[in-house]
Biopython code that builds the backbone (N, CA, C, O; Angstrom):
import numpy as np
from Bio.PDB.StructureBuilder import StructureBuilder

atoms = [
    (1, "MET", "N", (-31.967, 7.017, -0.434)),
    (1, "MET", "CA", (-30.708, 7.696, -0.677)),
    (1, "MET", "C", (-30.097, 7.145, -1.970)),
    (1, "MET", "O", (-30.052, 5.933, -2.176)),
    (2, "SER", "N", (-29.638, 8.031, -2.819)),
    (2, "SER", "CA", (-29.071, 7.681, -4.112)),
    (2, "SER", "C", (-27.613, 7.214, -3.974)),
    (2, "SER", "O", (-26.894, 7.651, -3.075)),
    (3, "VAL", "N", (-27.190, 6.322, -4.877)),
    (3, "VAL", "CA", (-25.803, 5.867, -4.848)),
    (3, "VAL", "C", (-24.824, 6.996, -5.169)),
    (3, "VAL", "O", (-23.626, 6.860, -4.921)),
    (4, "SER", "N", (-25.317, 8.104, -5.717)),
    (4, "SER", "CA", (-24.430, 9.224, -6.028)),
    (4, "SER", "C", (-24.192, 10.135, -4.824)),
    (4, "SER", "O", (-23.378, 11.055, -4.899)),
    (5, "GLU", "N", (-24.882, 9.892, -3.734)),
    (5, "GLU", "CA", (-24.684, 10.691, -2.523)),
    (5, "GLU", "C", (-23.266, 10.474, -1.993)),
    (5, "GLU", "O", (-22.778, 9.344, -1.996)),
    (6, "PRO", "N", (-22.598, 11.540, -1.537)),
    (6, "PRO", "CA", (-21.213, 11.410, -1.050)),
    (6, "PRO", "C", (-21.038, 10.345, 0.035)),
    (6, "PRO", "O", (-20.057, 9.603, 0.005)),
    (7, "LEU", "N", (-21.957, 10.253, 0.982)),
    (7, "LEU", "CA", (-21.821, 9.253, 2.044)),
    (7, "LEU", "C", (-21.899, 7.841, 1.474)),
    (7, "LEU", "O", (-21.112, 6.977, 1.861)),
    (8, "VAL", "N", (-22.824, 7.597, 0.573)),
    (8, "VAL", "CA", (-22.966, 6.278, -0.051)),
    (8, "VAL", "C", (-21.722, 5.963, -0.872)),
    (8, "VAL", "O", (-21.216, 4.841, -0.821)),
    (9, "GLN", "N", (-21.222, 6.941, -1.629)),
    (9, "GLN", "CA", (-20.010, 6.739, -2.417)),
    (9, "GLN", "C", (-18.824, 6.395, -1.518)),
    (9, "GLN", "O", (-18.027, 5.516, -1.845)),
    (10, "SER", "N", (-18.710, 7.081, -0.399)),
    (10, "SER", "CA", (-17.619, 6.815, 0.534)),
    (10, "SER", "C", (-17.684, 5.386, 1.069)),
    (10, "SER", "O", (-16.659, 4.712, 1.167)),
    (11, "ILE", "N", (-18.872, 4.929, 1.410)),
    (11, "ILE", "CA", (-19.044, 3.561, 1.918)),
    (11, "ILE", "C", (-18.734, 2.547, 0.825)),
    (11, "ILE", "O", (-18.008, 1.582, 1.062)),
    (12, "LEU", "N", (-19.277, 2.758, -0.368)),
    (12, "LEU", "CA", (-19.049, 1.821, -1.471)),
    (12, "LEU", "C", (-17.564, 1.747, -1.830)),
    (12, "LEU", "O", (-17.021, 0.655, -1.999)),
    (13, "LEU", "N", (-16.910, 2.894, -1.946)),
    (13, "LEU", "CA", (-15.481, 2.895, -2.279)),
    (13, "LEU", "C", (-14.654, 2.274, -1.165)),
    (13, "LEU", "O", (-13.707, 1.534, -1.431)),
    (14, "GLY", "N", (-15.004, 2.570, 0.070)),
    (14, "GLY", "CA", (-14.278, 1.989, 1.199)),
    (14, "GLY", "C", (-14.338, 0.476, 1.189)),
    (14, "GLY", "O", (-13.320, -0.191, 1.377)),
    (15, "ASP", "N", (-15.532, -0.075, 0.970)),
    (15, "ASP", "CA", (-15.680, -1.533, 0.915)),
    (15, "ASP", "C", (-14.968, -2.119, -0.301)),
    (15, "ASP", "O", (-14.362, -3.186, -0.208)),
    (16, "ALA", "N", (-15.036, -1.431, -1.435)),
    (16, "ALA", "CA", (-14.366, -1.923, -2.644)),
    (16, "ALA", "C", (-12.855, -1.958, -2.444)),
    (16, "ALA", "O", (-12.194, -2.907, -2.865)),
    (17, "ILE", "N", (-12.314, -0.938, -1.811)),
    (17, "ILE", "CA", (-10.875, -0.890, -1.559)),
    (17, "ILE", "C", (-10.472, -1.944, -0.541)),
    (17, "ILE", "O", (-9.460, -2.623, -0.715)),
    (18, "GLU", "N", (-11.251, -2.083, 0.510)),
    (18, "GLU", "CA", (-10.918, -3.051, 1.558)),
    (18, "GLU", "C", (-10.917, -4.482, 1.032)),
    (18, "GLU", "O", (-10.074, -5.289, 1.425)),
    (19, "HIS", "N", (-11.854, -4.797, 0.147)),
    (19, "HIS", "CA", (-12.022, -6.181, -0.295)),
    (19, "HIS", "C", (-11.655, -6.391, -1.765)),
    (19, "HIS", "O", (-11.963, -7.437, -2.336)),
    (20, "GLY", "N", (-11.008, -5.414, -2.374)),
    (20, "GLY", "CA", (-10.674, -5.489, -3.794)),
    (20, "GLY", "C", (-9.546, -6.460, -4.107)),
    (20, "GLY", "O", (-8.898, -6.979, -3.199)),
    (21, "PRO", "N", (-9.309, -6.709, -5.410)),
    (21, "PRO", "CA", (-8.333, -7.702, -5.861)),
    (21, "PRO", "C", (-6.910, -7.184, -6.022)),
    (21, "PRO", "O", (-6.099, -7.811, -6.703)),
    (22, "VAL", "N", (-6.600, -6.050, -5.404)),
    (22, "VAL", "CA", (-5.236, -5.518, -5.404)),
    (22, "VAL", "C", (-4.846, -5.165, -3.978)),
    (22, "VAL", "O", (-5.702, -4.882, -3.140)),
    (23, "ALA", "N", (-3.546, -5.184, -3.713)),
    (23, "ALA", "CA", (-3.056, -4.816, -2.387)),
    (23, "ALA", "C", (-2.959, -3.298, -2.308)),
    (23, "ALA", "O", (-2.485, -2.649, -3.240)),
    (24, "ILE", "N", (-3.409, -2.740, -1.195)),
    (24, "ILE", "CA", (-3.320, -1.299, -0.976)),
    (24, "ILE", "C", (-2.570, -1.072, 0.326)),
    (24, "ILE", "O", (-2.926, -1.602, 1.378)),
    (25, "PHE", "N", (-1.518, -0.264, 0.219)),
    (25, "PHE", "CA", (-0.695, 0.093, 1.367)),
    (25, "PHE", "C", (-0.696, 1.615, 1.496)),
    (25, "PHE", "O", (-0.534, 2.316, 0.497)),
    (26, "VAL", "N", (-0.874, 2.127, 2.691)),
    (26, "VAL", "CA", (-0.757, 3.560, 2.949)),
    (26, "VAL", "C", (0.341, 3.727, 3.992)),
    (26, "VAL", "O", (0.305, 3.103, 5.052)),
    (27, "ALA", "N", (1.320, 4.580, 3.679)),
    (27, "ALA", "CA", (2.458, 4.797, 4.575)),
    (27, "ALA", "C", (2.618, 6.285, 4.869)),
    (27, "ALA", "O", (2.180, 7.141, 4.101)),
    (28, "ASP", "N", (3.252, 6.564, 5.994)),
    (28, "ASP", "CA", (3.555, 7.953, 6.319)),
    (28, "ASP", "C", (4.933, 8.317, 5.775)),
    (28, "ASP", "O", (5.569, 7.506, 5.102)),
    (29, "ASP", "N", (5.394, 9.528, 6.063)),
    (29, "ASP", "CA", (6.667, 9.979, 5.503)),
    (29, "ASP", "C", (7.887, 9.291, 6.112)),
    (29, "ASP", "O", (9.000, 9.453, 5.612)),
    (30, "GLU", "N", (7.690, 8.525, 7.184)),
    (30, "GLU", "CA", (8.776, 7.747, 7.769)),
    (30, "GLU", "C", (8.698, 6.270, 7.368)),
    (30, "GLU", "O", (9.360, 5.418, 7.961)),
    (31, "MET", "N", (7.889, 5.989, 6.363)),
    (31, "MET", "CA", (7.704, 4.650, 5.789)),
    (31, "MET", "C", (6.962, 3.682, 6.703)),
    (31, "MET", "O", (7.012, 2.474, 6.469)),
    (32, "HIS", "N", (6.279, 4.166, 7.728)),
    (32, "HIS", "CA", (5.456, 3.290, 8.586)),
    (32, "HIS", "C", (4.105, 3.077, 7.913)),
    (32, "HIS", "O", (3.484, 4.028, 7.437)),
    (33, "TYR", "N", (3.657, 1.835, 7.877)),
    (33, "TYR", "CA", (2.322, 1.569, 7.343)),
    (33, "TYR", "C", (1.279, 2.070, 8.326)),
    (33, "TYR", "O", (1.345, 1.787, 9.522)),
    (34, "VAL", "N", (0.312, 2.821, 7.805)),
    (34, "VAL", "CA", (-0.781, 3.326, 8.634)),
    (34, "VAL", "C", (-2.116, 2.713, 8.234)),
    (34, "VAL", "O", (-3.090, 2.806, 8.981)),
    (35, "ALA", "N", (-2.170, 2.083, 7.054)),
    (35, "ALA", "CA", (-3.377, 1.378, 6.608)),
    (35, "ALA", "C", (-2.986, 0.365, 5.536)),
    (35, "ALA", "O", (-2.103, 0.619, 4.716)),
    (36, "VAL", "N", (-3.647, -0.771, 5.556)),
    (36, "VAL", "CA", (-3.479, -1.807, 4.534)),
    (36, "VAL", "C", (-4.834, -2.468, 4.332)),
    (36, "VAL", "O", (-5.663, -2.478, 5.241)),
    (37, "ASN", "N", (-5.058, -3.015, 3.157)),
    (37, "ASN", "CA", (-6.333, -3.701, 2.937)),
    (37, "ASN", "C", (-6.174, -5.217, 3.118)),
    (37, "ASN", "O", (-5.072, -5.723, 3.332)),
    (38, "THR", "N", (-7.285, -5.912, 3.027)),
    (38, "THR", "CA", (-7.319, -7.360, 3.241)),
    (38, "THR", "C", (-6.403, -8.101, 2.267)),
    (38, "THR", "O", (-5.682, -9.014, 2.670)),
    (39, "PHE", "N", (-6.427, -7.715, 0.990)),
    (39, "PHE", "CA", (-5.618, -8.409, 0.000)),
    (39, "PHE", "C", (-4.123, -8.272, 0.307)),
    (39, "PHE", "O", (-3.365, -9.219, 0.099)),
    (40, "ALA", "N", (-3.695, -7.111, 0.796)),
    (40, "ALA", "CA", (-2.285, -6.929, 1.169)),
    (40, "ALA", "C", (-1.893, -7.922, 2.256)),
    (40, "ALA", "O", (-0.820, -8.523, 2.204)),
    (41, "CYS", "N", (-2.763, -8.088, 3.229)),
    (41, "CYS", "CA", (-2.492, -9.036, 4.322)),
    (41, "CYS", "C", (-2.413, -10.462, 3.797)),
    (41, "CYS", "O", (-1.487, -11.202, 4.130)),
    (42, "GLU", "N", (-3.381, -10.843, 2.980)),
    (42, "GLU", "CA", (-3.412, -12.201, 2.430)),
    (42, "GLU", "C", (-2.211, -12.462, 1.523)),
    (42, "GLU", "O", (-1.623, -13.543, 1.562)),
    (43, "LEU", "N", (-1.853, -11.490, 0.720)),
    (43, "LEU", "CA", (-0.750, -11.632, -0.222)),
    (43, "LEU", "C", (0.573, -11.892, 0.493)),
    (43, "LEU", "O", (1.393, -12.688, 0.035)),
    (44, "LEU", "N", (0.770, -11.212, 1.622)),
    (44, "LEU", "CA", (2.043, -11.310, 2.332)),
    (44, "LEU", "C", (2.013, -12.249, 3.530)),
    (44, "LEU", "O", (3.063, -12.562, 4.090)),
    (45, "GLY", "N", (0.830, -12.705, 3.933)),
    (45, "GLY", "CA", (0.724, -13.661, 5.028)),
    (45, "GLY", "C", (0.787, -13.045, 6.416)),
    (45, "GLY", "O", (0.935, -13.765, 7.404)),
    (46, "TYR", "N", (0.677, -11.732, 6.505)),
    (46, "TYR", "CA", (0.683, -11.045, 7.799)),
    (46, "TYR", "C", (-0.734, -10.666, 8.199)),
    (46, "TYR", "O", (-1.608, -10.522, 7.344)),
    (47, "THR", "N", (-0.961, -10.507, 9.494)),
    (47, "THR", "CA", (-2.220, -9.924, 9.944)),
    (47, "THR", "C", (-2.129, -8.414, 9.719)),
    (47, "THR", "O", (-1.041, -7.869, 9.530)),
    (48, "ARG", "N", (-3.263, -7.760, 9.740)),
    (48, "ARG", "CA", (-3.283, -6.302, 9.612)),
    (48, "ARG", "C", (-2.452, -5.660, 10.726)),
    (48, "ARG", "O", (-1.671, -4.739, 10.483)),
    (49, "GLU", "N", (-2.632, -6.156, 11.939)),
    (49, "GLU", "CA", (-1.905, -5.591, 13.074)),
    (49, "GLU", "C", (-0.389, -5.719, 12.885)),
    (49, "GLU", "O", (0.367, -4.807, 13.220)),
    (50, "GLU", "N", (0.040, -6.860, 12.346)),
    (50, "GLU", "CA", (1.479, -7.042, 12.098)),
    (50, "GLU", "C", (1.987, -6.036, 11.069)),
    (50, "GLU", "O", (3.015, -5.393, 11.279)),
    (51, "LEU", "N", (1.263, -5.901, 9.956)),
    (51, "LEU", "CA", (1.703, -4.957, 8.922)),
    (51, "LEU", "C", (1.692, -3.522, 9.433)),
    (51, "LEU", "O", (2.571, -2.736, 9.078)),
    (52, "LEU", "N", (0.716, -3.171, 10.256)),
    (52, "LEU", "CA", (0.651, -1.803, 10.774)),
    (52, "LEU", "C", (1.772, -1.504, 11.768)),
    (52, "LEU", "O", (2.002, -0.345, 12.114)),
    (53, "GLY", "N", (2.456, -2.523, 12.216)),
    (53, "GLY", "CA", (3.620, -2.336, 13.075)),
    (53, "GLY", "C", (4.926, -2.346, 12.286)),
    (53, "GLY", "O", (6.007, -2.334, 12.875)),
    (54, "MET", "N", (4.831, -2.368, 10.963)),
    (54, "MET", "CA", (6.012, -2.491, 10.112)),
    (54, "MET", "C", (6.234, -1.239, 9.283)),
    (54, "MET", "O", (5.378, -0.359, 9.196)),
    (55, "ARG", "N", (7.405, -1.190, 8.680)),
    (55, "ARG", "CA", (7.759, -0.127, 7.749)),
    (55, "ARG", "C", (7.915, -0.729, 6.350)),
    (55, "ARG", "O", (8.046, -1.943, 6.194)),
    (56, "VAL", "N", (7.900, 0.123, 5.358)),
    (56, "VAL", "CA", (8.054, -0.322, 3.969)),
    (56, "VAL", "C", (9.290, -1.206, 3.827)),
    (56, "VAL", "O", (9.236, -2.246, 3.170)),
    (57, "ILE", "N", (10.394, -0.802, 4.434)),
    (57, "ILE", "CA", (11.646, -1.552, 4.273)),
    (57, "ILE", "C", (11.658, -2.884, 5.030)),
    (57, "ILE", "O", (12.591, -3.672, 4.877)),
    (58, "ASP", "N", (10.635, -3.138, 5.840)),
    (58, "ASP", "CA", (10.541, -4.443, 6.499)),
    (58, "ASP", "C", (10.067, -5.532, 5.537)),
    (58, "ASP", "O", (10.356, -6.711, 5.742)),
    (59, "ILE", "N", (9.345, -5.141, 4.495)),
    (59, "ILE", "CA", (8.903, -6.137, 3.514)),
    (59, "ILE", "C", (9.576, -5.936, 2.155)),
    (59, "ILE", "O", (9.705, -6.883, 1.379)),
    (60, "ALA", "N", (10.001, -4.712, 1.870)),
    (60, "ALA", "CA", (10.775, -4.430, 0.656)),
    (60, "ALA", "C", (12.224, -4.326, 1.114)),
    (60, "ALA", "O", (12.737, -3.231, 1.349)),
    (61, "ARG", "N", (12.869, -5.466, 1.238)),
    (61, "ARG", "CA", (14.188, -5.533, 1.888)),
    (61, "ARG", "C", (15.371, -5.372, 0.944)),
    (61, "ARG", "O", (16.515, -5.562, 1.357)),
    (62, "TYR", "N", (15.124, -5.032, -0.292)),
    (62, "TYR", "CA", (16.233, -4.873, -1.233)),
    (62, "TYR", "C", (16.883, -3.495, -1.039)),
    (62, "TYR", "O", (16.220, -2.557, -0.597)),
    (63, "PRO", "N", (18.161, -3.372, -1.365)),
    (63, "PRO", "CA", (18.926, -2.153, -1.046)),
    (63, "PRO", "C", (18.369, -0.847, -1.627)),
    (63, "PRO", "O", (18.525, 0.210, -1.016)),
    (64, "GLU", "N", (17.732, -0.906, -2.780)),
    (64, "GLU", "CA", (17.243, 0.310, -3.437)),
    (64, "GLU", "C", (15.905, 0.800, -2.885)),
    (64, "GLU", "O", (15.474, 1.899, -3.235)),
    (65, "ALA", "N", (15.238, 0.025, -2.038)),
    (65, "ALA", "CA", (13.889, 0.372, -1.571)),
    (65, "ALA", "C", (13.809, 1.751, -0.907)),
    (65, "ALA", "O", (12.915, 2.523, -1.252)),
    (66, "PRO", "N", (14.700, 2.095, 0.029)),
    (66, "PRO", "CA", (14.595, 3.434, 0.626)),
    (66, "PRO", "C", (14.757, 4.565, -0.399)),
    (66, "PRO", "O", (14.067, 5.582, -0.320)),
    (67, "ASP", "N", (15.674, 4.383, -1.361)),
    (67, "ASP", "CA", (15.857, 5.399, -2.394)),
    (67, "ASP", "C", (14.636, 5.504, -3.296)),
    (67, "ASP", "O", (14.262, 6.605, -3.701)),
    (68, "GLU", "N", (14.010, 4.374, -3.617)),
    (68, "GLU", "CA", (12.799, 4.394, -4.438)),
    (68, "GLU", "C", (11.676, 5.133, -3.710)),
    (68, "GLU", "O", (10.933, 5.898, -4.325)),
    (69, "PHE", "N", (11.553, 4.905, -2.399)),
    (69, "PHE", "CA", (10.544, 5.627, -1.621)),
    (69, "PHE", "C", (10.849, 7.125, -1.669)),
    (69, "PHE", "O", (9.946, 7.941, -1.858)),
    (70, "GLY", "N", (12.106, 7.477, -1.500)),
    (70, "GLY", "CA", (12.503, 8.887, -1.579)),
    (70, "GLY", "C", (12.230, 9.494, -2.945)),
    (70, "GLY", "O", (11.793, 10.642, -3.036)),
    (71, "ASP", "N", (12.480, 8.739, -4.008)),
    (71, "ASP", "CA", (12.183, 9.210, -5.365)),
    (71, "ASP", "C", (10.695, 9.475, -5.535)),
    (71, "ASP", "O", (10.299, 10.451, -6.172)),
    (72, "MET", "N", (9.863, 8.591, -4.955)),
    (72, "MET", "CA", (8.421, 8.763, -5.036)),
    (72, "MET", "C", (7.986, 10.015, -4.280)),
    (72, "MET", "O", (7.113, 10.750, -4.743)),
    (73, "VAL", "N", (8.592, 10.259, -3.121)),
    (73, "VAL", "CA", (8.261, 11.454, -2.340)),
    (73, "VAL", "C", (8.596, 12.714, -3.144)),
    (73, "VAL", "O", (7.788, 13.641, -3.206)),
    (74, "VAL", "N", (9.771, 12.750, -3.754)),
    (74, "VAL", "CA", (10.200, 13.923, -4.519)),
    (74, "VAL", "C", (9.336, 14.118, -5.764)),
    (74, "VAL", "O", (8.890, 15.232, -6.041)),
    (75, "ALA", "N", (9.098, 13.046, -6.513)),
    (75, "ALA", "CA", (8.351, 13.142, -7.769)),
    (75, "ALA", "C", (6.838, 13.208, -7.550)),
    (75, "ALA", "O", (6.105, 13.680, -8.419)),
    (76, "GLY", "N", (6.375, 12.738, -6.399)),
    (76, "GLY", "CA", (4.936, 12.704, -6.137)),
    (76, "GLY", "C", (4.276, 11.419, -6.576)),
    (76, "GLY", "O", (3.140, 11.140, -6.193)),
    (77, "LYS", "N", (4.986, 10.616, -7.391)),
    (77, "LYS", "CA", (4.452, 9.315, -7.808)),
    (77, "LYS", "C", (5.583, 8.459, -8.346)),
    (77, "LYS", "O", (6.647, 8.960, -8.708)),
    (78, "LEU", "N", (5.335, 7.163, -8.392)),
    (78, "LEU", "CA", (6.330, 6.222, -8.904)),
    (78, "LEU", "C", (5.617, 4.949, -9.326)),
    (78, "LEU", "O", (4.660, 4.510, -8.688)),
    (79, "GLU", "N", (6.096, 4.373, -10.403)),
    (79, "GLU", "CA", (5.547, 3.112, -10.913)),
    (79, "GLU", "C", (6.706, 2.163, -11.134)),
    (79, "GLU", "O", (7.772, 2.579, -11.587)),
    (80, "GLY", "N", (6.509, 0.885, -10.818)),
    (80, "GLY", "CA", (7.580, -0.056, -11.048)),
    (80, "GLY", "C", (7.277, -1.439, -10.529)),
    (80, "GLY", "O", (6.117, -1.816, -10.362)),
    (81, "SER", "N", (8.325, -2.189, -10.277)),
    (81, "SER", "CA", (8.187, -3.515, -9.698)),
    (81, "SER", "C", (9.113, -3.597, -8.496)),
    (81, "SER", "O", (10.090, -2.856, -8.386)),
    (82, "ALA", "N", (8.784, -4.506, -7.607)),
    (82, "ALA", "CA", (9.565, -4.669, -6.381)),
    (82, "ALA", "C", (9.484, -6.120, -5.937)),
    (82, "ALA", "O", (8.558, -6.846, -6.299)),
    (83, "THR", "N", (10.452, -6.523, -5.161)),
    (83, "THR", "CA", (10.440, -7.848, -4.556)),
    (83, "THR", "C", (10.134, -7.669, -3.078)),
    (83, "THR", "O", (10.880, -7.013, -2.351)),
    (84, "LEU", "N", (9.034, -8.259, -2.645)),
    (84, "LEU", "CA", (8.623, -8.193, -1.248)),
    (84, "LEU", "C", (8.876, -9.529, -0.574)),
    (84, "LEU", "O", (8.867, -10.573, -1.227)),
    (85, "VAL", "N", (9.099, -9.495, 0.726)),
    (85, "VAL", "CA", (9.324, -10.714, 1.493)),
    (85, "VAL", "C", (8.078, -11.000, 2.326)),
    (85, "VAL", "O", (7.636, -10.179, 3.130)),
    (86, "ARG", "N", (7.527, -12.192, 2.105)),
    (86, "ARG", "CA", (6.349, -12.624, 2.858)),
    (86, "ARG", "C", (6.740, -13.052, 4.268)),
    (86, "ARG", "O", (7.919, -13.214, 4.584)),
    (87, "LYS", "N", (5.733, -13.229, 5.096)),
    (87, "LYS", "CA", (5.969, -13.643, 6.478)),
    (87, "LYS", "C", (6.727, -14.967, 6.548)),
    (87, "LYS", "O", (7.549, -15.166, 7.442)),
    (88, "ASP", "N", (6.453, -15.873, 5.608)),
    (88, "ASP", "CA", (7.125, -17.173, 5.620)),
    (88, "ASP", "C", (8.542, -17.126, 5.034)),
    (88, "ASP", "O", (9.212, -18.154, 4.936)),
    (89, "GLY", "N", (8.991, -15.926, 4.644)),
    (89, "GLY", "CA", (10.339, -15.771, 4.107)),
    (89, "GLY", "C", (10.437, -15.882, 2.601)),
    (89, "GLY", "O", (11.479, -15.569, 2.025)),
    (90, "SER", "N", (9.372, -16.323, 1.953)),
    (90, "SER", "CA", (9.409, -16.423, 0.495)),
    (90, "SER", "C", (9.324, -15.027, -0.123)),
    (90, "SER", "O", (8.828, -14.087, 0.497)),
    (91, "GLU", "N", (9.813, -14.915, -1.343)),
    (91, "GLU", "CA", (9.816, -13.634, -2.039)),
    (91, "GLU", "C", (8.687, -13.579, -3.058)),
    (91, "GLU", "O", (8.306, -14.594, -3.642)),
    (92, "LEU", "N", (8.163, -12.382, -3.259)),
    (92, "LEU", "CA", (7.065, -12.157, -4.190)),
    (92, "LEU", "C", (7.385, -10.923, -5.020)),
    (92, "LEU", "O", (7.648, -9.853, -4.471)),
    (93, "ILE", "N", (7.364, -11.069, -6.332)),
    (93, "ILE", "CA", (7.572, -9.924, -7.216)),
    (93, "ILE", "C", (6.219, -9.301, -7.511)),
    (93, "ILE", "O", (5.282, -9.977, -7.936)),
    (94, "ILE", "N", (6.136, -7.993, -7.275)),
    (94, "ILE", "CA", (4.887, -7.272, -7.504)),
    (94, "ILE", "C", (5.124, -6.096, -8.449)),
    (94, "ILE", "O", (6.248, -5.615, -8.592)),
    (95, "ARG", "N", (4.073, -5.654, -9.074)),
    (95, "ARG", "CA", (4.040, -4.377, -9.805)),
    (95, "ARG", "C", (3.318, -3.403, -8.890)),
    (95, "ARG", "O", (2.450, -3.807, -8.115)),
    (96, "TYR", "N", (3.666, -2.129, -8.970)),
    (96, "TYR", "CA", (3.004, -1.154, -8.114)),
    (96, "TYR", "C", (2.891, 0.209, -8.786)),
    (96, "TYR", "O", (3.637, 0.542, -9.707)),
    (97, "LEU", "N", (1.949, 0.969, -8.298)),
    (97, "LEU", "CA", (1.776, 2.368, -8.642)),
    (97, "LEU", "C", (1.600, 3.080, -7.310)),
    (97, "LEU", "O", (0.672, 2.780, -6.559)),
    (98, "ALA", "N", (2.483, 4.014, -7.021)),
    (98, "ALA", "CA", (2.461, 4.705, -5.731)),
    (98, "ALA", "C", (2.407, 6.205, -5.963)),
    (98, "ALA", "O", (2.973, 6.720, -6.927)),
    (99, "SER", "N", (1.718, 6.898, -5.067)),
    (99, "SER", "CA", (1.673, 8.349, -5.177)),
    (99, "SER", "C", (1.402, 8.988, -3.828)),
    (99, "SER", "O", (0.946, 8.349, -2.879)),
    (100, "GLN", "N", (1.697, 10.257, -3.786)),
    (100, "GLN", "CA", (1.459, 11.079, -2.621)),
    (100, "GLN", "C", (-0.025, 11.450, -2.604)),
    (100, "GLN", "O", (-0.629, 11.643, -3.659)),
    (101, "THR", "N", (-0.608, 11.547, -1.417)),
    (101, "THR", "CA", (-2.000, 11.948, -1.303)),
    (101, "THR", "C", (-2.219, 12.688, 0.009)),
    (101, "THR", "O", (-1.372, 12.647, 0.901)),
    (102, "GLN", "N", (-3.330, 13.347, 0.120)),
    (102, "GLN", "CA", (-3.725, 14.033, 1.343)),
    (102, "GLN", "C", (-4.915, 13.289, 1.940)),
    (102, "GLN", "O", (-5.905, 13.031, 1.255)),
    (103, "ILE", "N", (-4.809, 12.949, 3.221)),
    (103, "ILE", "CA", (-5.911, 12.304, 3.935)),
    (103, "ILE", "C", (-6.126, 13.102, 5.206)),
    (103, "ILE", "O", (-5.225, 13.217, 6.036)),
    (104, "ALA", "N", (-7.317, 13.649, 5.354)),
    (104, "ALA", "CA", (-7.654, 14.479, 6.517)),
    (104, "ALA", "C", (-6.620, 15.598, 6.707)),
    (104, "ALA", "O", (-6.264, 15.942, 7.833)),
    (105, "GLY", "N", (-6.150, 16.151, 5.598)),
    (105, "GLY", "CA", (-5.212, 17.257, 5.650)),
    (105, "GLY", "C", (-3.768, 16.868, 5.909)),
    (105, "GLY", "O", (-2.903, 17.739, 6.008)),
    (106, "LEU", "N", (-3.493, 15.584, 6.018)),
    (106, "LEU", "CA", (-2.135, 15.113, 6.271)),
    (106, "LEU", "C", (-1.590, 14.414, 5.031)),
    (106, "LEU", "O", (-2.348, 13.847, 4.244)),
    (107, "GLU", "N", (-0.284, 14.457, 4.865)),
    (107, "GLU", "CA", (0.363, 13.855, 3.702)),
    (107, "GLU", "C", (0.687, 12.389, 3.951)),
    (107, "GLU", "O", (1.312, 12.038, 4.952)),
    (108, "TYR", "N", (0.253, 11.542, 3.028)),
    (108, "TYR", "CA", (0.543, 10.116, 3.082)),
    (108, "TYR", "C", (0.927, 9.642, 1.694)),
    (108, "TYR", "O", (0.852, 10.391, 0.721)),
    (109, "TYR", "N", (1.338, 8.382, 1.620)),
    (109, "TYR", "CA", (1.755, 7.782, 0.362)),
    (109, "TYR", "C", (0.992, 6.479, 0.187)),
    (109, "TYR", "O", (1.077, 5.582, 1.026)),
    (110, "VAL", "N", (0.254, 6.382, -0.895)),
    (110, "VAL", "CA", (-0.565, 5.203, -1.140)),
    (110, "VAL", "C", (0.025, 4.417, -2.305)),
    (110, "VAL", "O", (0.442, 4.979, -3.318)),
    (111, "SER", "N", (0.046, 3.103, -2.127)),
    (111, "SER", "CA", (0.575, 2.227, -3.157)),
    (111, "SER", "C", (-0.459, 1.153, -3.454)),
    (111, "SER", "O", (-1.014, 0.531, -2.548)),
    (112, "ILE", "N", (-0.702, 0.952, -4.734)),
    (112, "ILE", "CA", (-1.557, -0.126, -5.210)),
    (112, "ILE", "C", (-0.630, -1.159, -5.841)),
    (112, "ILE", "O", (0.167, -0.823, -6.718)),
    (113, "ALA", "N", (-0.727, -2.408, -5.403)),
    (113, "ALA", "CA", (0.205, -3.430, -5.874)),
    (113, "ALA", "C", (-0.529, -4.715, -6.239)),
    (113, "ALA", "O", (-1.594, -5.017, -5.700)),
    (114, "TRP", "N", (0.058, -5.461, -7.160)),
    (114, "TRP", "CA", (-0.496, -6.746, -7.578)),
    (114, "TRP", "C", (0.666, -7.672, -7.949)),
    (114, "TRP", "O", (1.721, -7.197, -8.370)),
    (115, "PRO", "N", (0.487, -8.969, -7.800)),
    (115, "PRO", "CA", (1.558, -9.909, -8.152)),
    (115, "PRO", "C", (1.896, -9.826, -9.639)),
    (115, "PRO", "O", (1.006, -9.732, -10.485)),
    (116, "GLU", "N", (3.162, -9.861, -9.937)),
    (116, "GLU", "CA", (3.573, -9.859, -11.338)),
    (116, "GLU", "C", (3.320, -11.241, -11.904)),
    (116, "GLU", "O", (3.677, -12.243, -11.284)),
    (117, "PRO", "N", (2.702, -11.303, -13.088)),
    (117, "PRO", "CA", (2.391, -12.627, -13.670)),
    (117, "PRO", "C", (3.635, -13.417, -14.004)),
    (117, "PRO", "O", (3.538, -14.541, -14.496)),
]
sb = StructureBuilder()
sb.init_structure("model")
sb.init_model(0)
sb.init_chain("A")
sb.init_seg("    ")
for serial, (resi, resn, name, xyz) in enumerate(atoms, 1):
    if name == "N":
        sb.init_residue(resn, " ", resi, " ")
    sb.init_atom(name, np.array(xyz, "f"), 0.0, 1.0, " ", f" {name:<3s}", serial, name[0])
structure = sb.get_structure()
């Protein structure tokens, strides 16, 4: 089977996303996390199960966070920086690129984030 086959590409991309060097968060329209990758968990100190029980505003606790999420929903994408709160209470400044996407015919919002240098 060739690496260009759709099934092989899906597996390779899935593993690259799961174990890649950036945090990936997928949220629904009510800001509940529905998927996160390993780096997101390590970056924030939460288990996957803990993050999947949380909402965007549980880790992005600054006052503008809900409005920024709403702006991203309206515009379809958003780029910027945010301050996230780790499990231990410490704060982390990240850069992010977020956009609307379709997964299995449903609308979700995916964000790619990395620590700001």
